[in-house]
C-alpha positions in Angstrom: 84.5 87.3 121.4 81.3 87.0 119.1 82.0 90.6 118.1 85.0 89.7 116.3 84.6 90.4 112.3 87.9 88.7 111.1 89.9 91.6 110.2 90.6 93.4 113.5 87.4 95.4 113.1 85.2 94.9 116.5 81.7 96.0 116.6 80.9 100.0 117.2 79.6 99.5 120.6 82.8 98.5 122.4 84.2 101.0 124.1 87.6 100.4 122.6 86.1 100.8 118.6 86.1 104.3 118.2 90.4 104.3 118.9 90.8 100.8 117.1 89.1 101.9 113.9 91.5 105.2 113.9 94.8 102.8 114.1 93.5 99.6 112.7 94.9 100.3 109.3 98.2 101.1 110.8 98.7 97.6 112.8 97.5 96.1 109.5 100.3 98.3 107.4 102.7 97.2 109.7 102.1 93.7 109.6 102.0 93.7 106.1 105.0 95.4 105.2 107.0 93.1 107.2 105.6 90.0 106.2 104.3 90.7 102.7 101.3 88.4 103.4 97.5 89.7 103.5 96.4 86.7 105.5 99.5 86.7 108.3 98.8 90.4 108.4 94.9 90.2 109.0 96.0 87.5 111.7 98.3 89.8 113.6 95.7 92.4 113.0 93.2 90.1 115.1 95.9 89.2 117.7 96.6 92.8 118.3 92.9 93.2 118.9 92.4 90.7 121.3 95.5 92.0 123.4 94.3 95.4 123.3 90.8 94.5 124.1 92.1 92.5 127.4 94.8 95.2 128.5 94.5 97.8 131.0 95.4 101.0 128.4 94.7 103.5 131.3 98.7 104.2 131.5 99.2 104.1 127.8 99.9 107.6 126.3 100.1 106.9 122.8 98.0 104.2 121.8 98.9 104.2 117.9 102.6 103.5 119.2 101.3 101.0 121.7 99.2 99.1 118.9 102.3 99.4 116.3 104.6 98.0 119.0 102.4 95.2 119.7 102.0 94.5 116.0 105.6 94.5 115.5 106.5 92.1 117.9 104.2 89.6 116.8 105.2 90.0 113.2 108.9 89.9 113.7 108.1 85.9 115.2 106.6 85.0 112.3 109.0 86.9 109.8 111.5 84.8 111.7 109.7 81.7 111.1 108.5 82.6 107.4 112.1 82.8 106.3 112.4 79.0 107.2 109.5 78.5 105.1 110.3 80.3 102.3 112.9 77.9 101.8 111.0 75.0 101.4 108.4 77.5 98.9 108.0 76.1 95.4 109.6 78.4 92.7 110.0 82.1 93.6 108.0 84.0 96.1 106.2 87.3 95.6 104.2 89.8 98.2 100.5 88.6 98.3 98.9 91.1 96.2 97.2 94.1 98.3 94.2 95.8 97.0 95.3 99.7 97.9 92.2 101.5 95.5 89.3 103.4 96.6 87.4 99.8 96.5 89.7 97.9 98.5 88.6 95.9 101.6 91.4 96.3 103.6 92.6 99.8 104.3 96.0 100.5 104.7 98.7 103.4 104.9 99.3 103.6 101.5 102.8 104.6 100.5 105.8 103.4 98.1 106.7 101.1 101.2 103.6 98.7 100.0 104.6 98.4 96.5 106.2 95.0 95.5 109.1 96.5 94.6 109.9 97.9 97.9 108.7 94.8 99.8 111.2 92.8 97.4 113.7 95.0 98.5 112.9 94.5 102.3 113.0 91.0 101.6 116.7 91.1 101.0 116.9 92.5 104.7 117.3 90.7 108.0 114.4 90.4 109.8 115.9 92.7 112.4 116.9 95.3 109.7 113.3 95.5 108.2 111.6 95.7 111.7 114.3 98.3 112.4 113.3 99.8 109.1 109.6 99.8 109.0 109.5 100.8 112.6 111.5 103.9 112.4 111.5 104.8 108.7 107.7 104.4 108.0 106.2 104.6 111.0 108.1 107.1 113.0 108.6 105.1 116.4 111.4 105.7 118.6 114.7 103.6 119.2 113.5 102.6 122.5 110.3 100.9 121.7 112.6 99.2 118.2 115.0 98.2 121.2 112.2 96.3 123.1 110.8 94.7 120.3 113.9 93.1 118.8 115.4 92.7 122.4 118.5 94.7 121.5 120.1 98.0 122.9 119.2 101.4 121.5 122.3 102.1 119.8 121.9 98.6 118.1 118.5 99.2 117.0 119.9 102.5 115.7 122.8 100.5 113.6 119.9 98.0 112.1 117.6 101.0 111.0 120.8 103.0 109.5 122.4 99.6 107.6 118.7 99.0 106.7 118.1 102.6 105.4 121.7 102.2 103.3 120.8 99.2 101.8 117.2 100.1 100.7 118.5 103.9 99.6 121.2 101.6 97.0 118.6 99.3 96.1 115.9 102.0 95.1 119.0 104.0 93.2 119.3 101.0 91.0 115.3 100.6 90.7 114.3 104.2 89.6 110.1 104.6 90.4 108.3 105.4 87.3 105.7 107.9 87.7 102.0 107.5 87.8 101.5 108.8 84.3 104.0 106.6 82.7 103.1 103.5 84.2 99.6 103.8 83.1 100.8 104.4 79.6 103.2 101.4 79.4 100.3 99.0 81.0 97.6 100.5 78.5 100.0 99.7 75.3 101.0 96.2 77.1 97.6 95.1 77.5 96.4 95.9 74.2 99.3 93.9 72.8 99.0 91.1 75.1 95.4 91.1 73.9 96.1 90.9 70.3 99.2 88.3 70.9 101.1 91.0 69.3 105.0 89.5 70.0 106.7 92.2 67.9 104.4 95.2 70.3 105.3 93.0 73.5 109.0 93.0 72.4 109.0 96.9 71.9 107.5 97.1 75.2 110.1 95.2 77.1 113.6 96.0 78.0 116.0 94.1 76.5 117.3 92.5 80.1 113.6 92.3 81.3 113.1 89.7 84.0 109.5 87.7 84.1 108.8 85.9 87.5 105.9 83.8 88.3 104.4 82.8 91.8 102.6 79.6 91.7 103.8 78.6 95.0 103.5 75.1 93.3 99.6 75.2 93.3 99.4 76.7 89.6 101.2 76.2 86.6 104.4 78.2 86.6 108.1 78.8 85.6 109.8 77.9 88.7 112.6 79.8 87.9 113.0 83.1 86.1 112.8 84.1 82.8 115.6 86.9 81.7 115.6 88.6 77.9 112.6 90.7 76.8 112.3 88.6 73.4 112.2 85.2 75.7 110.0 87.0 78.0 107.5 88.2 74.8 107.7 84.8 74.0 106.5 83.3 77.0 103.8 86.1 77.0 102.4 85.3 73.9 102.3 81.3 74.4 100.7 81.9 77.8 97.9 84.5 76.2 96.6 81.8 74.0 96.8 78.8 76.5 94.6 81.2 79.3 92.4 82.9 77.0 91.1 85.5 79.6 88.1 87.0 79.5 89.0 90.3 80.6 92.0 92.1 81.5 91.3 95.1 84.2 93.6 97.7 85.9 93.4 97.8 89.7 95.6 99.7 92.4 97.8 97.1 94.0 100.4 98.6 96.6 99.6 102.1 95.5 100.6 101.2 92.1 98.7 100.3 88.7 98.2 96.8 88.1 96.9 94.0 85.8 94.3 91.8 87.2 93.5 88.6 84.7 89.8 87.0 84.9 88.5 84.1 83.3 85.3 82.1 84.1 84.6 84.4 87.0 88.0 83.9 88.9 91.3 85.9 89.0 94.0 84.1 87.2 96.8 86.5 88.4 97.8 90.0 89.4 100.6 91.4 87.8 103.0 94.2 88.7 105.8 95.7 86.7 108.6 97.7 87.1 109.5 100.4 84.6 113.1 101.7 83.6 113.2 104.3 80.7 109.8 103.6 79.8 110.2 99.8 79.2 109.0 97.1 81.3 112.4 95.6 83.1 110.6 93.4 85.6 107.3 91.8 85.1 106.0 90.0 88.2 102.9 87.8 88.0 101.2 86.4 91.0 99.4 83.1 90.2 99.5 81.0 93.5 95.5 80.8 94.1 96.2 81.1 98.0 97.3 84.6 97.3 94.2 85.8 95.1 91.5 84.7 97.5 91.4 88.6 98.9 91.7 90.3 95.1 
């Protein structure tokens, strides 16, 4: 497969190329929503392309649904084994940042379901629930296909999706999503306070019960437990800012939401996402694992 570019993109001369280019974002988006890993989603996308290139698609009446279903089967297998790997992961696990702005290298169907907060909500679902929810509620696939992917009956697939939908809805009610304007306002004030080492300013921006989560994966210096409390989180951030001395802190769209990217000496130190409640940062999540930053 000399035409392979590494992200599921065949050469335009391939007869399947036009249709693949239309549906590749859906294939990647399905895998990323299920796995929370850009690297794994790219691998799944490549696998799906190879499967499609070698298949007789003449009898396929809905190519998008066929491709997404193949991606879901492969992702489901990975997801089940990923649960085992997460048990040995060093420190908190966070989804790999996915750039979704106009300069993003990996196109994806952007909606709330690729946000860091939503991926963490779905992380609380069982693998079958997550697959059923994403396939039906995000991609609109019929329950017959979902039942085939999960090797269950159609009524069981409906039940899995319904149970997942209730759990997601309950979690979302407890974590209201801030508007784009509110997020930008809070992050701009936060960046200025962080750069100035303004402890009082950071405390004013952080919810009294704020939680600070850092994902270093054992490969970057990061707290291995959650840090709780606005004052405590602010103190840690001021101390970290003095130690890091970033060259610049840029805004970027990550998972469809505004985030902060910290740089120093030509490399990315971290990608930070937040949850905002009543105008205050209630959750601050920092991905520092270098393996998760290579595509940023």
